PDB file of N, CA, C and O in Angstrom:
ATOM      1  N   MET A   1       1.468 201.846-285.203  1.00  0.00           N
ATOM      2  CA  MET A   1       1.081 200.440-285.208  1.00  0.00           C
ATOM      3  C   MET A   1      -0.378 200.274-285.600  1.00  0.00           C
ATOM      4  O   MET A   1      -0.761 199.244-286.155  1.00  0.00           O
ATOM      5  N   ALA A   2      -1.196 201.284-285.314  1.00  0.00           N
ATOM      6  CA  ALA A   2      -2.615 201.199-285.636  1.00  0.00           C
ATOM      7  C   ALA A   2      -2.828 201.131-287.141  1.00  0.00           C
ATOM      8  O   ALA A   2      -3.755 200.469-287.608  1.00  0.00           O
ATOM      9  N   ILE A   3      -1.979 201.808-287.900  1.00  0.00           N
ATOM     10  CA  ILE A   3      -2.109 201.785-289.356  1.00  0.00           C
ATOM     11  C   ILE A   3      -1.787 200.388-289.882  1.00  0.00           C
ATOM     12  O   ILE A   3      -2.464 199.898-290.786  1.00  0.00           O
ATOM     13  N   GLY A   4      -0.757 199.741-289.324  1.00  0.00           N
ATOM     14  CA  GLY A   4      -0.400 198.389-289.737  1.00  0.00           C
ATOM     15  C   GLY A   4      -1.498 197.389-289.411  1.00  0.00           C
ATOM     16  O   GLY A   4      -1.784 196.490-290.202  1.00  0.00           O
ATOM     17  N   GLY A   5      -2.113 197.548-288.241  1.00  0.00           N
ATOM     18  CA  GLY A   5      -3.205 196.656-287.853  1.00  0.00           C
ATOM     19  C   GLY A   5      -4.416 196.826-288.736  1.00  0.00           C
ATOM     20  O   GLY A   5      -5.075 195.852-289.099  1.00  0.00           O
ATOM     21  N   ARG A   6      -4.713 198.083-289.085  1.00  0.00           N
ATOM     22  CA  ARG A   6      -5.846 198.374-289.956  1.00  0.00           C
ATOM     23  C   ARG A   6      -5.606 197.802-291.354  1.00  0.00           C
ATOM     24  O   ARG A   6      -6.519 197.243-291.962  1.00  0.00           O
ATOM     25  N   ALA A   7      -4.387 197.942-291.861  1.00  0.00           N
ATOM     26  CA  ALA A   7      -4.047 197.410-293.179  1.00  0.00           C
ATOM     27  C   ALA A   7      -4.134 195.882-293.177  1.00  0.00           C
ATOM     28  O   ALA A   7      -4.594 195.274-294.144  1.00  0.00           O
ATOM     29  N   PHE A   8      -3.689 195.280-292.087  1.00  0.00           N
ATOM     30  CA  PHE A   8      -3.759 193.819-291.990  1.00  0.00           C
ATOM     31  C   PHE A   8      -5.206 193.342-292.014  1.00  0.00           C
ATOM     32  O   PHE A   8      -5.518 192.349-292.671  1.00  0.00           O
ATOM     33  N   ASN A   9      -6.091 194.038-291.307  1.00  0.00           N
ATOM     34  CA  ASN A   9      -7.506 193.664-291.299  1.00  0.00           C
ATOM     35  C   ASN A   9      -8.122 193.797-292.688  1.00  0.00           C
ATOM     36  O   ASN A   9      -8.915 192.948-293.094  1.00  0.00           O
ATOM     37  N   LEU A  10      -7.767 194.850-293.419  1.00  0.00           N
ATOM     38  CA  LEU A  10      -8.279 195.007-294.780  1.00  0.00           C
ATOM     39  C   LEU A  10      -7.765 193.905-295.696  1.00  0.00           C
ATOM     40  O   LEU A  10      -8.508 193.372-296.520  1.00  0.00           O
ATOM     41  N   LEU A  11      -6.503 193.574-295.545  1.00  0.00           N
ATOM     42  CA  LEU A  11      -5.918 192.508-296.356  1.00  0.00           C
ATOM     43  C   LEU A  11      -6.566 191.171-296.040  1.00  0.00           C
ATOM     44  O   LEU A  11      -6.871 190.394-296.945  1.00  0.00           O
ATOM     45  N   ARG A  12      -6.774 190.905-294.778  1.00  0.00           N
ATOM     46  CA  ARG A  12      -7.392 189.642-294.368  1.00  0.00           C
ATOM     47  C   ARG A  12      -8.824 189.549-294.895  1.00  0.00           C
ATOM     48  O   ARG A  12      -9.254 188.475-295.317  1.00  0.00           O
ATOM     49  N   ALA A  13      -9.563 190.652-294.877  1.00  0.00           N
ATOM     50  CA  ALA A  13     -10.936 190.659-295.375  1.00  0.00           C
ATOM     51  C   ALA A  13     -10.968 190.406-296.882  1.00  0.00           C
ATOM     52  O   ALA A  13     -11.849 189.698-297.368  1.00  0.00           O
ATOM     53  N   SER A  14     -10.021 190.974-297.625  1.00  0.00           N
ATOM     54  CA  SER A  14     -10.008 190.764-299.073  1.00  0.00           C
ATOM     55  C   SER A  14      -9.638 189.328-299.424  1.00  0.00           C
ATOM     56  O   SER A  14     -10.161 188.773-300.391  1.00  0.00           O
ATOM     57  N   VAL A  15      -8.747 188.724-298.653  1.00  0.00           N
ATOM     58  CA  VAL A  15      -8.360 187.335-298.913  1.00  0.00           C
ATOM     59  C   VAL A  15      -9.494 186.394-298.547  1.00  0.00           C
ATOM     60  O   VAL A  15      -9.698 185.385-299.222  1.00  0.00           O
ATOM     61  N   ARG A  16     -10.220 186.699-297.516  1.00  0.00           N
ATOM     62  CA  ARG A  16     -11.318 185.846-297.071  1.00  0.00           C
ATOM     63  C   ARG A  16     -12.383 185.720-298.155  1.00  0.00           C
ATOM     64  O   ARG A  16     -13.000 184.662-298.282  1.00  0.00           O
ATOM     65  N   GLN A  17     -12.611 186.765-298.935  1.00  0.00           N
ATOM     66  CA  GLN A  17     -13.626 186.724-299.980  1.00  0.00           C
ATOM     67  C   GLN A  17     -13.179 185.897-301.173  1.00  0.00           C
ATOM     68  O   GLN A  17     -14.021 185.421-301.934  1.00  0.00           O
ATOM     69  N   GLN A  18     -11.890 185.716-301.356  1.00  0.00           N
ATOM     70  CA  GLN A  18     -11.391 184.968-302.495  1.00  0.00           C
ATOM     71  C   GLN A  18     -11.426 183.464-302.267  1.00  0.00           C
ATOM     72  O   GLN A  18     -11.349 182.703-303.231  1.00  0.00           O
ATOM     73  N   ILE A  19     -11.537 183.024-301.052  1.00  0.00           N
ATOM     74  CA  ILE A  19     -11.562 181.597-300.748  1.00  0.00           C
ATOM     75  C   ILE A  19     -12.935 181.044-301.118  1.00  0.00           C
ATOM     76  O   ILE A  19     -13.955 181.535-300.634  1.00  0.00           O
ATOM     77  N   THR A  20     -12.962 180.031-301.969  1.00  0.00           N
ATOM     78  CA  THR A  20     -14.215 179.405-302.367  1.00  0.00           C
ATOM     79  C   THR A  20     -14.169 177.933-302.009  1.00  0.00           C
ATOM     80  O   THR A  20     -13.098 177.327-301.971  1.00  0.00           O
ATOM     81  N   HIS A  21     -15.310 177.371-301.751  1.00  0.00           N
ATOM     82  CA  HIS A  21     -15.403 175.956-301.426  1.00  0.00           C
ATOM     83  C   HIS A  21     -15.459 175.159-302.716  1.00  0.00           C
ATOM     84  O   HIS A  21     -16.116 175.556-303.679  1.00  0.00           O
ATOM     85  N   ARG A  22     -14.772 174.045-302.724  1.00  0.00           N
ATOM     86  CA  ARG A  22     -14.770 173.195-303.898  1.00  0.00           C
ATOM     87  C   ARG A  22     -15.896 172.176-303.767  1.00  0.00           C
ATOM     88  O   ARG A  22     -16.035 171.508-302.742  1.00  0.00           O
ATOM     89  N   ALA A  23     -16.682 172.072-304.805  1.00  0.00           N
ATOM     90  CA  ALA A  23     -17.803 171.136-304.790  1.00  0.00           C
ATOM     91  C   ALA A  23     -17.351 169.777-305.322  1.00  0.00           C
ATOM     92  O   ALA A  23     -16.511 169.704-306.218  1.00  0.00           O
ATOM     93  N   GLY A  24     -17.897 168.732-304.782  1.00  0.00           N
ATOM     94  CA  GLY A  24     -17.674 167.397-305.299  1.00  0.00           C
ATOM     95  C   GLY A  24     -16.433 166.698-304.774  1.00  0.00           C
ATOM     96  O   GLY A  24     -16.140 165.588-305.221  1.00  0.00           O
ATOM     97  N   ILE A  25     -15.703 167.278-303.869  1.00  0.00           N
ATOM     98  CA  ILE A  25     -14.524 166.611-303.322  1.00  0.00           C
ATOM     99  C   ILE A  25     -14.947 165.852-302.067  1.00  0.00           C
ATOM    100  O   ILE A  25     -15.494 166.434-301.130  1.00  0.00           O
ATOM    101  N   MET A  26     -14.692 164.580-302.064  1.00  0.00           N
ATOM    102  CA  MET A  26     -15.113 163.732-300.956  1.00  0.00           C
ATOM    103  C   MET A  26     -13.890 163.285-300.168  1.00  0.00           C
ATOM    104  O   MET A  26     -12.825 163.043-300.736  1.00  0.00           O
ATOM    105  N   SER A  27     -14.052 163.180-298.881  1.00  0.00           N
ATOM    106  CA  SER A  27     -12.951 162.697-298.061  1.00  0.00           C
ATOM    107  C   SER A  27     -13.221 161.285-297.550  1.00  0.00           C
ATOM    108  O   SER A  27     -12.467 160.759-296.731  1.00  0.00           O
ATOM    109  N   LYS A  28     -14.278 160.687-298.028  1.00  0.00           N
ATOM    110  CA  LYS A  28     -14.617 159.331-297.611  1.00  0.00           C
ATOM    111  C   LYS A  28     -13.870 158.319-298.472  1.00  0.00           C
ATOM    112  O   LYS A  28     -13.421 158.656-299.568  1.00  0.00           O
ATOM    113  N   PRO A  29     -13.733 157.099-297.998  1.00  0.00           N
ATOM    114  CA  PRO A  29     -13.141 156.064-298.843  1.00  0.00           C
ATOM    115  C   PRO A  29     -14.066 155.746-300.028  1.00  0.00           C
ATOM    116  O   PRO A  29     -15.268 156.007-299.982  1.00  0.00           O
ATOM    117  N   ALA A  30     -13.489 155.191-301.064  1.00  0.00           N
ATOM    118  CA  ALA A  30     -14.261 154.871-302.262  1.00  0.00           C
ATOM    119  C   ALA A  30     -15.345 153.843-301.953  1.00  0.00           C
ATOM    120  O   ALA A  30     -15.153 152.951-301.127  1.00  0.00           O
ATOM    121  N   LYS A  31     -16.475 153.980-302.619  1.00  0.00           N
ATOM    122  CA  LYS A  31     -17.560 153.009-302.431  1.00  0.00           C
ATOM    123  C   LYS A  31     -17.209 151.683-303.084  1.00  0.00           C
ATOM    124  O   LYS A  31     -17.578 150.616-302.593  1.00  0.00           O
ATOM    125  N   HIS A  32     -16.488 151.764-304.202  1.00  0.00           N
ATOM    126  CA  HIS A  32     -16.119 150.564-304.947  1.00  0.00           C
ATOM    127  C   HIS A  32     -14.616 150.617-305.208  1.00  0.00           C
ATOM    128  O   HIS A  32     -14.144 151.487-305.941  1.00  0.00           O
ATOM    129  N   GLU A  33     -13.877 149.709-304.622  1.00  0.00           N
ATOM    130  CA  GLU A  33     -12.437 149.668-304.824  1.00  0.00           C
ATOM    131  C   GLU A  33     -12.136 149.115-306.214  1.00  0.00           C
ATOM    132  O   GLU A  33     -12.741 148.131-306.639  1.00  0.00           O
ATOM    133  N   LEU A  34     -11.218 149.738-306.907  1.00  0.00           N
ATOM    134  CA  LEU A  34     -10.820 149.259-308.225  1.00  0.00           C
ATOM    135  C   LEU A  34      -9.813 148.131-308.078  1.00  0.00           C
ATOM    136  O   LEU A  34      -8.897 148.196-307.259  1.00  0.00           O
ATOM    137  N   THR A  35     -10.000 147.111-308.877  1.00  0.00           N
ATOM    138  CA  THR A  35      -9.056 145.997-308.858  1.00  0.00           C
ATOM    139  C   THR A  35      -7.803 146.396-309.634  1.00  0.00           C
ATOM    140  O   THR A  35      -7.782 147.413-310.328  1.00  0.00           O
ATOM    141  N   ALA A  36      -6.775 145.589-309.505  1.00  0.00           N
ATOM    142  CA  ALA A  36      -5.527 145.860-310.215  1.00  0.00           C
ATOM    143  C   ALA A  36      -5.739 145.790-311.727  1.00  0.00           C
ATOM    144  O   ALA A  36      -5.125 146.547-312.479  1.00  0.00           O
ATOM    145  N   GLY A  37      -6.597 144.893-312.164  1.00  0.00           N
ATOM    146  CA  GLY A  37      -6.889 144.778-313.597  1.00  0.00           C
ATOM    147  C   GLY A  37      -7.587 146.011-314.141  1.00  0.00           C
ATOM    148  O   GLY A  37      -7.261 146.481-315.231  1.00  0.00           O
ATOM    149  N   GLU A  38      -8.554 146.544-313.382  1.00  0.00           N
ATOM    150  CA  GLU A  38      -9.255 147.750-313.807  1.00  0.00           C
ATOM    151  C   GLU A  38      -8.310 148.944-313.853  1.00  0.00           C
ATOM    152  O   GLU A  38      -8.395 149.770-314.762  1.00  0.00           O
ATOM    153  N   GLN A  39      -7.420 149.037-312.889  1.00  0.00           N
ATOM    154  CA  GLN A  39      -6.438 150.114-312.883  1.00  0.00           C
ATOM    155  C   GLN A  39      -5.486 149.987-314.061  1.00  0.00           C
ATOM    156  O   GLN A  39      -5.121 150.988-314.677  1.00  0.00           O
ATOM    157  N   ALA A  40      -5.081 148.760-314.377  1.00  0.00           N
ATOM    158  CA  ALA A  40      -4.169 148.540-315.495  1.00  0.00           C
ATOM    159  C   ALA A  40      -4.829 148.922-316.819  1.00  0.00           C
ATOM    160  O   ALA A  40      -4.189 149.530-317.676  1.00  0.00           O
ATOM    161  N   VAL A  41      -6.092 148.573-316.988  1.00  0.00           N
ATOM    162  CA  VAL A  41      -6.808 148.923-318.222  1.00  0.00           C
ATOM    163  C   VAL A  41      -6.936 150.437-318.347  1.00  0.00           C
ATOM    164  O   VAL A  41      -6.742 150.986-319.431  1.00  0.00           O
ATOM    165  N   GLY A  42      -7.254 151.104-317.272  1.00  0.00           N
ATOM    166  CA  GLY A  42      -7.377 152.559-317.300  1.00  0.00           C
ATOM    167  C   GLY A  42      -6.056 153.234-317.617  1.00  0.00           C
ATOM    168  O   GLY A  42      -6.013 154.163-318.424  1.00  0.00           O
ATOM    169  N   MET A  43      -4.977 152.779-316.994  1.00  0.00           N
ATOM    170  CA  MET A  43      -3.666 153.361-317.263  1.00  0.00           C
ATOM    171  C   MET A  43      -3.212 153.090-318.695  1.00  0.00           C
ATOM    172  O   MET A  43      -2.608 153.954-319.331  1.00  0.00           O
ATOM    173  N   LEU A  44      -3.503 151.893-319.202  1.00  0.00           N
ATOM    174  CA  LEU A  44      -3.144 151.551-320.575  1.00  0.00           C
ATOM    175  C   LEU A  44      -3.905 152.435-321.561  1.00  0.00           C
ATOM    176  O   LEU A  44      -3.338 152.893-322.553  1.00  0.00           O
ATOM    177  N   ALA A  45      -5.187 152.674-321.290  1.00  0.00           N
ATOM    178  CA  ALA A  45      -5.980 153.531-322.167  1.00  0.00           C
ATOM    179  C   ALA A  45      -5.424 154.957-322.181  1.00  0.00           C
ATOM    180  O   ALA A  45      -5.333 155.579-323.240  1.00  0.00           O
ATOM    181  N   MET A  46      -5.059 155.466-321.024  1.00  0.00           N
ATOM    182  CA  MET A  46      -4.485 156.814-320.964  1.00  0.00           C
ATOM    183  C   MET A  46      -3.137 156.863-321.676  1.00  0.00           C
ATOM    184  O   MET A  46      -2.847 157.819-322.396  1.00  0.00           O
ATOM    185  N   LEU A  47      -2.321 155.846-321.478  1.00  0.00           N
ATOM    186  CA  LEU A  47      -1.016 155.787-322.111  1.00  0.00           C
ATOM    187  C   LEU A  47      -1.137 155.758-323.629  1.00  0.00           C
ATOM    188  O   LEU A  47      -0.424 156.475-324.331  1.00  0.00           O
ATOM    189  N   LEU A  48      -2.042 154.926-324.127  1.00  0.00           N
ATOM    190  CA  LEU A  48      -2.224 154.830-325.575  1.00  0.00           C
ATOM    191  C   LEU A  48      -2.796 156.114-326.153  1.00  0.00           C
ATOM    192  O   LEU A  48      -2.445 156.501-327.268  1.00  0.00           O
ATOM    193  N   THR A  49      -3.667 156.775-325.415  1.00  0.00           N
ATOM    194  CA  THR A  49      -4.265 158.020-325.885  1.00  0.00           C
ATOM    195  C   THR A  49      -3.198 159.082-326.110  1.00  0.00           C
ATOM    196  O   THR A  49      -3.322 159.904-327.018  1.00  0.00           O
ATOM    197  N   ILE A  50      -2.164 159.071-325.300  1.00  0.00           N
ATOM    198  CA  ILE A  50      -1.111 160.078-325.422  1.00  0.00           C
ATOM    199  C   ILE A  50      -0.014 159.621-326.380  1.00  0.00           C
ATOM    200  O   ILE A  50       0.449 160.411-327.203  1.00  0.00           O
ATOM    201  N   LEU A  51       0.405 158.375-326.289  1.00  0.00           N
ATOM    202  CA  LEU A  51       1.576 157.933-327.033  1.00  0.00           C
ATOM    203  C   LEU A  51       1.306 157.588-328.496  1.00  0.00           C
ATOM    204  O   LEU A  51       2.186 157.793-329.332  1.00  0.00           O
ATOM    205  N   VAL A  52       0.141 157.081-328.831  1.00  0.00           N
ATOM    206  CA  VAL A  52      -0.116 156.686-330.223  1.00  0.00           C
ATOM    207  C   VAL A  52      -0.098 157.899-331.151  1.00  0.00           C
ATOM    208  O   VAL A  52       0.602 157.851-332.163  1.00  0.00           O
ATOM    209  N   PRO A  53      -0.820 158.978-330.874  1.00  0.00           N
ATOM    210  CA  PRO A  53      -0.723 160.129-331.779  1.00  0.00           C
ATOM    211  C   PRO A  53       0.689 160.727-331.837  1.00  0.00           C
ATOM    212  O   PRO A  53       1.142 161.139-332.904  1.00  0.00           O
ATOM    213  N   SER A  54       1.381 160.775-330.695  1.00  0.00           N
ATOM    214  CA  SER A  54       2.749 161.305-330.679  1.00  0.00           C
ATOM    215  C   SER A  54       3.673 160.427-331.514  1.00  0.00           C
ATOM    216  O   SER A  54       4.499 160.934-332.273  1.00  0.00           O
ATOM    217  N   GLY A  55       3.535 159.136-331.375  1.00  0.00           N
ATOM    218  CA  GLY A  55       4.355 158.203-332.152  1.00  0.00           C
ATOM    219  C   GLY A  55       4.074 158.298-333.638  1.00  0.00           C
ATOM    220  O   GLY A  55       4.993 158.204-334.452  1.00  0.00           O
ATOM    221  N   TRP A  56       2.808 158.485-334.001  1.00  0.00           N
ATOM    222  CA  TRP A  56       2.430 158.633-335.416  1.00  0.00           C
ATOM    223  C   TRP A  56       3.106 159.863-336.016  1.00  0.00           C
ATOM    224  O   TRP A  56       3.654 159.809-337.117  1.00  0.00           O
ATOM    225  N   ILE A  57       3.060 160.957-335.285  1.00  0.00           N
ATOM    226  CA  ILE A  57       3.672 162.196-335.785  1.00  0.00           C
ATOM    227  C   ILE A  57       5.176 162.019-335.923  1.00  0.00           C
ATOM    228  O   ILE A  57       5.751 162.405-336.941  1.00  0.00           O
ATOM    229  N   LEU A  58       5.822 161.442-334.915  1.00  0.00           N
ATOM    230  CA  LEU A  58       7.262 161.253-334.991  1.00  0.00           C
ATOM    231  C   LEU A  58       7.665 160.273-336.085  1.00  0.00           C
ATOM    232  O   LEU A  58       8.706 160.455-336.715  1.00  0.00           O
ATOM    233  N   ALA A  59       6.872 159.250-336.322  1.00  0.00           N
ATOM    234  CA  ALA A  59       7.188 158.272-337.356  1.00  0.00           C
ATOM    235  C   ALA A  59       7.042 158.875-338.746  1.00  0.00           C
ATOM    236  O   ALA A  59       7.749 158.467-339.667  1.00  0.00           O
ATOM    237  N   ASN A  60       6.154 159.821-338.913  1.00  0.00           N
ATOM    238  CA  ASN A  60       5.901 160.438-340.217  1.00  0.00           C
ATOM    239  C   ASN A  60       6.449 161.854-340.303  1.00  0.00           C
ATOM    240  O   ASN A  60       5.979 162.646-341.120  1.00  0.00           O
ATOM    241  N   LEU A  61       7.417 162.182-339.490  1.00  0.00           N
ATOM    242  CA  LEU A  61       7.950 163.536-339.426  1.00  0.00           C
ATOM    243  C   LEU A  61       8.555 163.981-340.740  1.00  0.00           C
ATOM    244  O   LEU A  61       8.401 165.140-341.125  1.00  0.00           O
ATOM    245  N   GLU A  62       9.237 163.091-341.436  1.00  0.00           N
ATOM    246  CA  GLU A  62       9.855 163.455-342.719  1.00  0.00           C
ATOM    247  C   GLU A  62       8.797 163.838-343.751  1.00  0.00           C
ATOM    248  O   GLU A  62       8.995 164.788-344.510  1.00  0.00           O
ATOM    249  N   SER A  63       7.696 163.126-343.791  1.00  0.00           N
ATOM    250  CA  SER A  63       6.645 163.471-344.755  1.00  0.00           C
ATOM    251  C   SER A  63       5.984 164.804-344.389  1.00  0.00           C
ATOM    252  O   SER A  63       5.528 165.530-345.272  1.00  0.00           O
ATOM    253  N   TYR A  64       5.930 165.128-343.095  1.00  0.00           N
ATOM    254  CA  TYR A  64       5.379 166.416-342.688  1.00  0.00           C
ATOM    255  C   TYR A  64       6.323 167.554-343.065  1.00  0.00           C
ATOM    256  O   TYR A  64       5.870 168.662-343.353  1.00  0.00           O
ATOM    257  N   LYS A  65       7.642 167.289-343.066  1.00  0.00           N
ATOM    258  CA  LYS A  65       8.604 168.317-343.432  1.00  0.00           C
ATOM    259  C   LYS A  65       8.537 168.637-344.921  1.00  0.00           C
ATOM    260  O   LYS A  65       8.815 169.766-345.324  1.00  0.00           O
ATOM    261  N   LYS A  66       8.173 167.658-345.736  1.00  0.00           N
ATOM    262  CA  LYS A  66       8.125 167.846-347.190  1.00  0.00           C
ATOM    263  C   LYS A  66       6.883 168.615-347.626  1.00  0.00           C
ATOM    264  O   LYS A  66       6.841 169.106-348.754  1.00  0.00           O
ATOM    265  N   ARG A  67       5.894 168.733-346.788  1.00  0.00           N
ATOM    266  CA  ARG A  67       4.667 169.447-347.166  1.00  0.00           C
ATOM    267  C   ARG A  67       4.965 170.933-347.301  1.00  0.00           C
ATOM    268  O   ARG A  67       5.774 171.482-346.553  1.00  0.00           O
ATOM    269  N   PRO A  68       4.296 171.591-348.272  1.00  0.00           N
ATOM    270  CA  PRO A  68       4.535 173.035-348.454  1.00  0.00           C
ATOM    271  C   PRO A  68       3.937 173.874-347.349  1.00  0.00           C
ATOM    272  O   PRO A  68       4.057 175.098-347.370  1.00  0.00           O
TER     273      PRO A  68
END
């Protein structure tokens, strides 16, 4: 049993060194609450950033297939 206990202590010590603290994470409430309009604008901007280029590629897929 002493060997198992010793191995556990070594394992625990190695895991303890791998744990790092994350900087910049706050657990406090936001200083400025976002309104529904601000959230909608942000979500729309993210949606357009992803969907417009994807839609462009899909709409022009045939012309991309014809390229050498």
